[in-house]
N, C-alpha and C positions, 0 to 999 in steps of 0.2 A: 552601851557606850554612846555618849552624846554625839549628835551629828553636827559637830562644830569643827571647822577647818581654819587654820591660820595660813594664809597665802602670802608669801614674800615675793616682792618684785613689782615692777611697773611696766611690764611688757604687755603686748597684745595677748599673749598666751595666758598671762596671769589674770587679765580681765575676763577672758573667755572661760577659763576654768572656774573662776568665782561666779560668773553669771550662770553657768550650767549647774553648779552645785546649789545655787539659790533657787533655780527652777525646780530642783528636786526637794525643796523645802528645808534645806540645810541652813545652818548659820555660818557666816564667813566673816573673818576679820582679815582685811587686806592691809598688810604692813608695807608701806612704800617709803623710800628715802625722802626725807623732807626736802622740799624745794624742787622736786622733779617737775619738768614742764608738763608732763602728761598725767599728773595726779588727778586732774579734773575729770579724766575719762572714767574714773571709778565712781564718781560721786552720784551717778544716776543708777547704780546697781541696786538691786533689791527693791525697786519701786513697782515692779509688775504685780498684777493680781495673783495672789496665792504663792508668791515667792517668799523665800526665807529672809532672815534678817541679815543685813550687811553693815559693817562698821569699818571706817577708814582710820588707820592708825599711822600717823607720820612717824618715821624713824629718825631720831636725831643721831648725833655722833656717838652717843652712849646708850647702848641697850644690851640686855643679856637675854639668853634663850637657853632653856635646859628642859629636863624632864624626859619622859618616855611616852610611848603610845598610850592614849587615853587620858594623859595628864601633862601634856606639854605646856610650858609657861613662858611668857615673854614679859620683860619689864623694861619700859622705856623711860629714861630720865629726861624730862623737859620742863622748862619754866619753873624749876625748883620743886617739881613734883615727880612722883614715880607712878606711872600708869602700868597696871598689871592686867594681863589677859591670859586666859587658859584655853586650850583646845585639845581635841582628841587626836588630830592629825595635822601634819604640816605639808604644804606644797611650796617648793622653791622654783620660781619661774621668772627670773629676772632677765634684763636685757644683756647685751654684750658690750664690752669695751673695745673701742677702735683706735688704732694708732696709724695715721697716714704715713705711708712709706716714702716720704720725700727724700730721706737720706739714701735710700736704695739707688735712686737715680741722680743723686747729686743736685737735687732741685730744692727750692724753697717755695712756700705758699705766696701767691701773688694774684693779681687780677687775671693772669693767663695760666696759672698752675693751681689747680684746686684738688681737693680730696674727693673720693667717691661719695662720702657722706654728704659733703656740701652740695654736690650736683643733685643727689637724690632729694635733698631738702628743697632745692629750687624747683625741681620738676614737680614735686608734690604740692608746692605753693601755687603753681599755675603759670600762665603765659607772661604775666607781668614780671615775676621774678626771673623767669628764663630770659626774657628780653633784656632785663636790666643787667644780668650777670653773664649771660652767654652770648655776647656780641659776636658776629661773624657766623660763618657757615660750618667750619670744620672743627670737629672735636675728636681728639685722640685719647684712647684709654690705654694705660700701661699696667700690665699685671703679669706676675709670674716670670719676669725677666731675670730677677736676681734670686729670689726664693720661690719655691713651688707655691702656686696659688691653691685655692680650694673651690669646690662647687658653689658655696654660698656667695663668694665674691664674683665668680663667673656669672651666676644667675643675676645678681644685682647689676652688674655691668651690662649684660644683655638686655635687661628690662629698661635700664636707663637709655641705652642706645636705641631700642625699639621706640620709645617715647620721642626721643630726639628726632628720629627719622620720620615717624608717621604723624606726630602731632605738631612738632615745632620746625619741621622742614630743615633739619640739620644733616650734614654728612658725617658719619661716624666711622672711626677706625679702631681696631684693637690690635695692639702689639703684645705678643706673648710667646712663650716657649711651648709648654704643654697646656692645652685647653682642657680644663676640668669640667666635663659634662656627665660624669658618672653619678647621676642622681635622677630621680623621677622627673620626667618632663623636660630635662635640659637639652637633650638631643633635638627634640621638636622645637624648643625655643631657639636653639642655634640655627636651625633651618629657617625659621621664621624671620630672624634678624638678617640672614643672608638675602632672603627674598625681598626684604624691605630696603636693601641697599648697603648694609653694613659691610665694611671691608675688613677681612681678617688677615693679619700679617703674622705668620708663625715662623719661628726660628729654631733650627736644630743645631746648626754649626756655629752661628754668629749671633751677636745681639746688636741692636742699633746703637749708633753713637749719639749720645744725647747732649746737646749744647743749648745755651741760652743766648739768643741774639741781642743786639743792642736795644731793641724795643721791648725786651722782656719776654718775648714769645719763645717757645721751645722749638729747636730745629732737630729733626730726627733724620739721621743719615743711615741708610741700611742697605744690605745686599739682599736682593730677591734670590733666594736659594734655589729657585726652579729655573729661571732663565739666566741666572748668574749676572744680572745687571745691577748697578748701584743707583739708588734713588734717594730723593730728599723730600721730606714733608715738613711744612711749617704750619701746624694747626693753630687755629685761633684760641683754642683752650685745650690744655693738656690735663687729663685726670689721672691721678696716681691711685693705685690700689691701697688696701689697708691690711694691717695685721690685726687679727681678732683674738681676744682672750676673755676669760671669764671675768665677771664683774666683781668689784670689791665686796659687794653685799654677798654674793655667792661664796667667795673665798672666806669671808668672815663667818658665815653660817656653817660652812663645812668644818671650821675649827671649833666653834662653840658647841656644835652638836655632834662632834666626833664622827663626821661622815667621811668615808673614804673617797679620795679623788684619784683621777687618772694621772698619768705622767704629764699631761698637758695642762693640769691644774683645774680642769672642769670637774664638777661633782659627778660621781659614779666612777668606780674603778673599772678597769678593762676585764669584766667578769660576766660571763654569759648568763649567770643567774640574776643579774641586775636588770636585764632587758625586760621591758623597755624603760620604765620610769621608776624602778625601784632602787633603793639604796641599801646599805648594810644595816640601816636602822628601821625596824618595824614601825610603820605609821608615818614615815617621812618619804615623800615622793619628789621627784625632780623632773622638770619639763623644759623644753625649748633650749634656749641658749645657755641656761644654767648647767645643762648636762653635756653640751658639746656644740661644735660648729655645725649647725644643721640648716638645711634648705627650708623654704617656706612650707613645702609639702610635709616634710618630716616634723616640723614644729606643730603643724596643725594636727597631725596624727597623735602627737604627744598630748594634746588637749583632751582628745577622746579617751586615750589610754589612762590618763591621770584621773579624770572624772570617774571612770569605771573602777579604777583601783581604790579610790577613796570610798565610793559607794559600797564596794565589796567589803571593805574594812568595817563599815558601819553595820552591814548586814551579817557579817561573820567575824565578830571581834575576836582577838586572840584570847584563849582561855587560860586558866591557871591550873592545868592538870599535872600529871606526873611527867617526869623527864626533864625537870628544870633543876638548875644548880641551887644548892643550899649550903650556906656557910655555918660551920660550927665555931662559935666564938670562944666559949670557955675552954681554956687550956690548949687551943689550937691556933686560931687566927691571931696574928701579931700585927696586922695592918701593914704588911710589906708592900701592898699595892700591885703585886705580880698579876693577880687576876684582873685588876682594873686596866692594866696595860695590855693584857693578852686578849680580853674579850673583844671579838670582832663585831659585836652587835650593839655595843654601848649599853649593855644591860646592867652593868655594875656601876654604882655611884657611891659617893662619899657623903653621907647624910646623917650625922657626921662620920659614923663608922662605915666600913665597907658593907654595902647592901646590894643584894641581887633583886632586880625587878622581874618577877616571874612572867609578866606579860611580854616583856621585851626579850627575855631569854629564849634562845632557840635550842637549848639543850645540846649544844655541840660537844661539851665536855672538855674543851681546851683548858678552861680555867682549873678544873679539877686535876687534869694531868700536869699542869704547870705549877700548881701550888706546892711550895717546898715544905709546907707544914701538914700536908694532907688534911687541910681544914675544910675542903669543899667536897661535897658528895653530890651525886646526881639522884634526884628523888625518883627511884624506880621501884616497882613492885618486887617482892622477894623472888630471887632467882633470875632476874632480868638484868642485873648489873653486869658489866663486862667481866669483872673478876669471877663472877659466879658461872659464867658460860664458857670459860676456858676449859677445853676438854681434858679429861684424865687419860693420858696415854702412857702410863708407867709400865704397862705389861711388857715384860722382856720377851724378845723373840729370838730364835736361832738365826745366826748370821746368814746361813744358806737360804732361809725363808724370809729374809728381811724385806719388809714393806714399810718404808719410812712413814712415820706419823708426822703429818704436816698441819700446823695450826695457821690458818690464814685470817688475819684481821682485815675485814673488807668494809670499805666505806659503803653505807647503805644507799648512797646516791650514785655510785659509779661501779665499783668492783663487785658488789653484791649482785647488782643487776647483770653484770657481765657473766658472773658465775651461774646465775639462774638461766641465762640465755644459753650458755654452753651445755647445760643439762638438757634443755629443750631441743637443742640442735643435735643431740646424740653424741656429743664429743666424749672421747675417752678421758676420764679424769682419774687421778691416783686414788686407790681404794683407802688409803690412810689419810685422805684430806678432810679436814673439818673447817668449815667456814664460821667465823664469828663476826656477825654483822655489827657494825658500830655506827653511831649517828654521824661521826666524822672521824677520819683517821687521826685528827689532832687529839682525840680523846684517848688514844692508846698511849699509855704512859710507860716509862721504863719499868715500873713495877709489873705491868701487864706482860711486857715482853719477857722479863726474867721469869715470871710465874708460868708462862707457857712452857719454857724449857724445864722448869722444876716439875711441871706436871707430866713430863715425859715426851715432849715434842722433839723429834729429830731435827726439825727445821721449822722456822717461823717466817711467814711472809706478812708484810704490811702492804696492802694494795689500796691505792687511793686515787684521787682525781688527778688529771693532768694539771700542769702549772697554769694558773689563771682560770681554772674551772672549779675551784673549790668554793662551795657555797659559803663556807666560813672564812673565805679569803686566804687565810694563812694556815689552815689546818694541815694541808699536805706538807707545807714547809716545816711545821713543828714535828710532824711524823717522821719526815726524812732526817731531820736533825737528831731525833732520838735514836733512830736506827744507826746512824753514823756514830753516835756516842757509845752505844752498846757494842757495836762492831769493834771499835777501838779497844774497849775494855776486854772483850772476848779474846782479841789477839794477844793482849798482855798476859792473860792467864793461861794461854796455851789451848784455848778452845777454838775450834775452827770457825772463823768469822763468816765463812760461806754459808753457814747454817741460818743466817739471818739476812734476808734480802728485802728490798723495797722496789715496788713496781707501780706504775701509773696506768690507769685504764679508764675508758669511758664505758657507760652502761651498755652500749651496743657492740662491744668488742668481745663477743663470746668465743670466737676462734682464738683470739690473742690470749684470753684468759686460760683456755685449755693448754695452749702452747707454753705459757709461762709456768703453770703449775707442773706440767709434765717435765719440762726442762729442769725445774727445781728438784723434782723427784729423782731424776737421773743423777744430779749432783749429789744428793743425799745417799743414793745407793753406793756411789763411789766412796763416800766418806764412811759409810757404815753407821751403826747405831750410835746415838749420842752418849757420851760418857756420863752426862748428867742423869740419863735414864738408868744407867748401870749403877750409879751412886745411890739413886733413890731406892733401888732394890735391896741394898745392903742393910 
């Protein structure tokens, strides 16, 4: 696999990631929004001795990006031409979008009311900008009085205040409800600002009354909740906090590349398997503000993690072995696109017919289980497909000696590990229990479930990951849905629905695994042998 990476974004993290990859001899294409003020920061990349080759690609309003690991492609339409680049991997590390919260406090921008971004810009510019725009001595910061703030905003405010106190001889105040310091180094920074003279006004019961005086300055009237006295402050400049959200570029890329996002709109779903910088797409990594509202320390950690992840990909590229999905076209696939919609890894594309990219496929089996035409198979050696490993438990036993036959379909990433742990812990397990390890519980189809009963199982368990912990994102949801569908059908035909159950486990829950299968065995003992087993003996 070529050591070529496409880095999207114009953040400091994007620059640092590109620079480190170049230092390792890689090739980097940095795609930045056209017209961004800090694009020039990238122009001296790749000039060091022995470094790799770097190219800057301005992004216009129209660009497309697709492909999969090893052969991602981007096409930029500019000046009547189409510029096309290819890369083996993608890194998304853009900046964040900020919206000043003037409306929260019924204020508007003015010479006396500014946003947090504005004062940070002036401080970064130096004493002349501060003198020109921050006349007077007293500066009040407002944050978290209407909606909860976050550690990133808290850190930025405290660093601004520290500069104002120590460098520019200003007196600073912070008005807030809950001070968010739950991040590395923020508690120490909080103490440092207090020692420098910053005054913190925290409110649990009341919030300050905020008014604008005739000269345009803000007047803050508040109750000191400790001494129960009312005070008034008229700062020379009032700074309002900001709402942070993912950038337009990040949102656009998540759509074009079919990357899962979290409920807050940032790239990366709330899934433990994506930590720290991974996405649901092999070869696509995300860092900094593109993956969440993060402090400076966390963003810097992302830089190192991303570089290491990219280098690991180059050193150990995905192979094209067994265990990947395969589509049978003739007489089977009708192009319904069920698999395209269901694939959690973006491994299925339309080029022009439905195609599986084996390098991007994770072999979860969800597509095969969902295909209504049985047109998809998982390329496994003989005897290793799920249907071939369902145990034959048709042997009829006397009711008085009844030991239920239990077939448990166990996710290899969670329940299988819990079962193995239960054995190592010496837990008592049902003698009739057979575990069928599956790559993902989402690969267990209705055909597999009914086949288990036809093969003589007195009960069937589907044991999968907890919600939000499925490596395939939705595999446990698909599995649960199929169990519910078959349970309803069993009830309609007079077959005890209690014989089919769904459980979630983590791989370290050996005791819970033993408890679940033992309780299920007791349920089956009360029900007696399966009628399907008796039918199969006739």
